[in-house]
VOGU-3710 file (C-alpha; in Angstrom, 3 decimals, decimal comma):
1> maantgrtvt> 91,074/68,750/112,265  93,814/67,530/110,509  95,230/69,708/107,378  93,267/68,601/104,268  94,174/67,999/100,525  92,338/68,707/97,596  89,992/71,537/96,093  88,824/74,426/98,297  86,934/77,511/97,659  86,986/81,140/98,707
11> kwyrfgvdds> 84,751/81,029/101,772  87,873/79,169/103,672  90,467/82,082/102,618  91,634/84,185/105,464  93,369/87,498/105,281  95,508/88,825/107,737  97,666/91,727/107,884  99,550/93,731/110,522  97,858/96,883/111,707  99,330/100,301/112,544
21> gstareipid> 100,803/98,670/115,978  102,368/95,680/114,206  99,541/93,670/115,491  98,294/90,664/113,255  94,639/91,390/112,336  92,493/89,615/110,178  89,573/91,450/108,034  86,605/90,205/105,748  87,314/89,884/102,213  84,938/89,201/99,378
31> slspvgfvye> 87,232/89,287/96,480  90,941/88,727/96,367  93,055/88,942/93,346  95,202/85,737/91,884  98,310/85,389/94,814  101,518/84,483/93,661  104,086/85,473/91,327  103,714/87,374/88,162  107,122/87,739/85,806  107,704/90,714/83,329
41> etdltayqda> 108,601/89,075/79,982  111,172/90,693/78,139  111,125/89,865/74,154  114,589/88,570/72,982  112,942/88,112/69,589  115,534/88,411/66,542  114,059/89,090/62,953  115,488/85,652/62,008  113,679/83,862/64,580  110,294/81,784/63,211
51> vkgyltnhpd> 108,631/82,037/66,960  109,286/85,085/69,450  111,362/84,512/72,438  110,967/85,615/75,616  113,137/85,880/79,152  111,742/86,105/82,668  112,769/89,661/84,403  111,772/90,653/87,995  108,648/89,002/89,558  105,697/91,067/91,217
61> cpiditgpwd> 103,140/89,881/93,626  100,432/92,917/94,133  97,492/91,891/96,150  94,201/93,515/95,575  91,067/92,796/98,045  87,647/94,110/98,376  85,032/93,616/101,160  82,490/95,035/103,322  83,248/98,396/105,015  83,388/98,006/108,870
71> nsiavgfaas> 84,701/100,174/111,482  84,428/97,209/114,238  87,111/97,048/116,913  90,330/95,275/116,215  90,772/91,954/117,627  93,686/89,538/117,259  94,364/86,795/114,543  92,145/83,665/115,343  94,459/80,517/115,902  94,883/78,037/113,568
81> aatptlsgsh> 91,637/75,413/112,751  89,588/78,239/114,640  86,759/80,329/113,493  88,001/83,879/112,250  87,585/86,502/114,640  87,282/89,497/112,282  88,321/93,270/113,128  86,944/96,086/111,201  88,267/96,734/107,909  88,258/100,487/107,933
91> tvlagivggn> 90,003/100,124/111,714  92,782/98,348/110,410  93,390/99,735/106,592  92,833/103,366/107,668  95,817/103,331/109,973  98,391/101,350/107,451  97,562/102,996/103,579  100,283/105,117/102,504  102,785/104,175/105,406  106,426/103,252/104,556
101> tplalavhig> 106,745/100,472/107,524  106,793/96,935/105,976  103,728/94,920/107,413  103,124/91,062/107,740  100,407/90,113/105,334  99,294/86,619/104,538  96,535/84,961/102,457  95,556/81,561/104,421  94,142/79,005/102,177  91,763/76,760/104,064
111> vrhywetgep> 91,057/73,407/102,247  87,487/72,435/102,928  87,540/74,205/106,385  88,709/76,811/108,353  92,597/77,397/107,410  94,833/75,350/109,950  98,640/74,923/110,445  99,939/72,797/107,493  97,512/74,184/104,896  99,073/76,736/102,388
121> vfgvvtasat> 99,779/80,372/102,749  101,120/82,987/100,594  102,871/86,321/101,670  105,173/87,661/104,386  104,105/86,172/107,569  106,712/87,769/109,895  107,556/91,579/108,858  110,719/93,148/109,746  112,682/96,425/108,817  113,509/95,365/105,306
131> tgylctkysf> 110,739/92,597/104,420  106,673/92,688/104,232  104,117/94,622/102,322  102,824/98,092/101,946  99,247/99,307/101,674  99,264/101,732/98,625  95,508/102,009/98,115  92,514/101,861/100,491  89,129/103,411/99,097  85,630/103,068/99,909
141> dgekysarfv> 82,488/103,446/97,699  79,704/103,749/100,082  79,353/99,991/100,747  82,506/97,885/100,190  86,375/99,041/100,421  89,090/98,362/98,059  92,760/97,717/98,894  95,842/97,078/97,432  99,197/95,786/98,817  102,627/95,840/97,024
151> pypgaipawg> 105,850/94,027/98,448  108,406/96,304/100,318  111,549/96,659/98,485  113,538/93,807/98,886  110,877/91,736/100,491  110,544/88,208/98,889  106,753/86,700/99,606  106,692/83,118/99,713  104,454/80,082/99,824  104,429/78,341/103,158
161> taiig> 102,332/76,991/105,862  102,609/79,015/108,857  100,521/81,321/110,617  100,773/85,191/110,269  102,399/86,467/113,524
//
């Protein structure tokens, strides 16, 4: 299939993150927070201004996910345009929560089919000692898990079209 353009739905999204051994894994998700940058707003309004004025400050880009709790074995991330091969959410998340090693993390947005190279991706697709995401929350409510990821200090997540690796 060729990369598509147009509208899409969340069923075509793929969520990939490194496991504790730095191997890219895909885990099932039910919900995903909005991805992208959110800038702090610094109010610079003076009393004589008729309308409030702001200046953007440092951006943030946390990513929150939820999904079915699963302790299946960890498997490799599926290739471009392939049906996802899902790892168990607990198998991956339990090993990375609270760590201080940057992880590759990517939200692959398939457009009207499973994601393939050329379609949008947000995150840090290749982690290093100085760039990536950290998992700061992993909890379970008896049926679903919840996890939160925040950028490692100095990391600059970006929009791109490459597969996690």
